[in-house]
VMD Tcl script that draws the C-alpha trace (Angstrom):
set ca {
  {-10.07 -2.14 2.68}
  {-9.90 -5.86 3.24}
  {-9.05 -7.80 0.14}
  {-10.07 -11.52 -0.20}
  {-7.48 -14.36 -0.25}
  {-8.05 -14.57 -4.13}
  {-7.65 -10.90 -4.84}
  {-4.25 -10.67 -2.91}
  {-2.98 -13.37 -4.75}
  {-3.57 -11.83 -8.03}
  {-2.56 -8.07 -6.57}
  {1.02 -10.17 -5.27}
  {1.32 -11.71 -8.93}
  {0.63 -8.64 -10.93}
  {4.04 -6.76 -9.03}
  {6.34 -9.66 -9.00}
  {5.47 -11.49 -5.87}
  {3.33 -14.98 -4.97}
  {1.43 -15.60 -1.83}
  {1.87 -19.05 -0.20}
  {-1.06 -20.18 2.16}
  {0.58 -23.20 4.55}
  {0.68 -24.39 8.07}
  {2.89 -22.63 10.41}
  {5.95 -25.18 11.12}
  {9.14 -24.78 12.98}
  {12.87 -26.72 12.79}
  {12.82 -29.09 15.88}
  {15.84 -31.17 15.55}
  {16.23 -31.88 11.77}
  {12.96 -32.30 10.81}
  {10.01 -29.90 10.71}
  {7.14 -29.70 13.11}
  {3.67 -28.63 11.76}
  {0.93 -26.55 13.72}
  {-2.32 -26.31 12.92}
  {-1.97 -22.55 12.86}
  {-2.66 -21.66 8.93}
  {-0.32 -18.61 7.85}
  {1.21 -16.82 4.73}
  {4.66 -16.74 2.96}
  {5.27 -14.16 0.31}
  {7.93 -15.07 -2.09}
  {9.64 -12.24 -4.38}
  {9.43 -14.24 -7.44}
  {12.38 -12.37 -9.46}
  {14.92 -13.71 -7.04}
  {12.77 -16.78 -5.63}
  {13.45 -15.63 -1.87}
  {10.69 -15.13 1.04}
  {10.22 -11.76 1.98}
  {11.59 -10.81 5.55}
  {9.13 -10.76 7.87}
  {6.92 -13.57 6.80}
  {9.55 -16.16 8.24}
  {12.25 -16.29 10.76}
  {15.23 -18.61 12.07}
  {13.09 -20.96 13.41}
  {9.19 -20.49 11.81}
  {7.59 -19.84 8.31}
  {4.08 -18.87 7.53}
  {4.01 -16.32 10.17}
  {1.74 -13.64 8.46}
  {-1.68 -13.43 8.24}
  {-4.00 -11.86 5.50}
  {-3.98 -8.31 6.97}
  {-0.10 -8.45 7.07}
  {0.06 -9.69 3.39}
  {-2.34 -6.79 2.70}
  {0.12 -4.43 4.27}
  {3.18 -5.60 2.63}
  {1.27 -5.36 -0.81}
  {0.24 -2.19 -0.03}
  {3.90 -0.94 0.70}
  {4.90 -2.23 -2.51}
  {2.25 -0.74 -4.54}
  {3.14 2.71 -3.03}
  {6.50 2.32 -3.69}
  {5.74 1.71 -7.34}
  {3.14 4.53 -7.04}
  {0.43 2.10 -7.94}
  {-2.93 1.81 -6.31}
  {-3.78 -1.52 -4.49}
}
mol new
graphics top color blue
foreach p $ca { graphics top sphere $p radius 0.5 }
foreach p [lrange $ca 0 end-1] q [lrange $ca 1 end] { graphics top cylinder $p $q radius 0.2 }
display resetview
């Protein structure tokens, strides 16, 4: 099932995560270079860190909505809740 962006934001908040939409960018030298591609980061609000996978050593906002939904489904399953 495909959820809307707004619904995914709410579902994430309900279990202690937040979703952030932004342009994919990478560190080139000492400054960020932005692309026109839009992606998503997910933050674990309890420790205020990005979830591994939505970024790597040089890029962030790597996930699309399907990736966000898959991550949230796995977390809801871990908590024995229904997304």
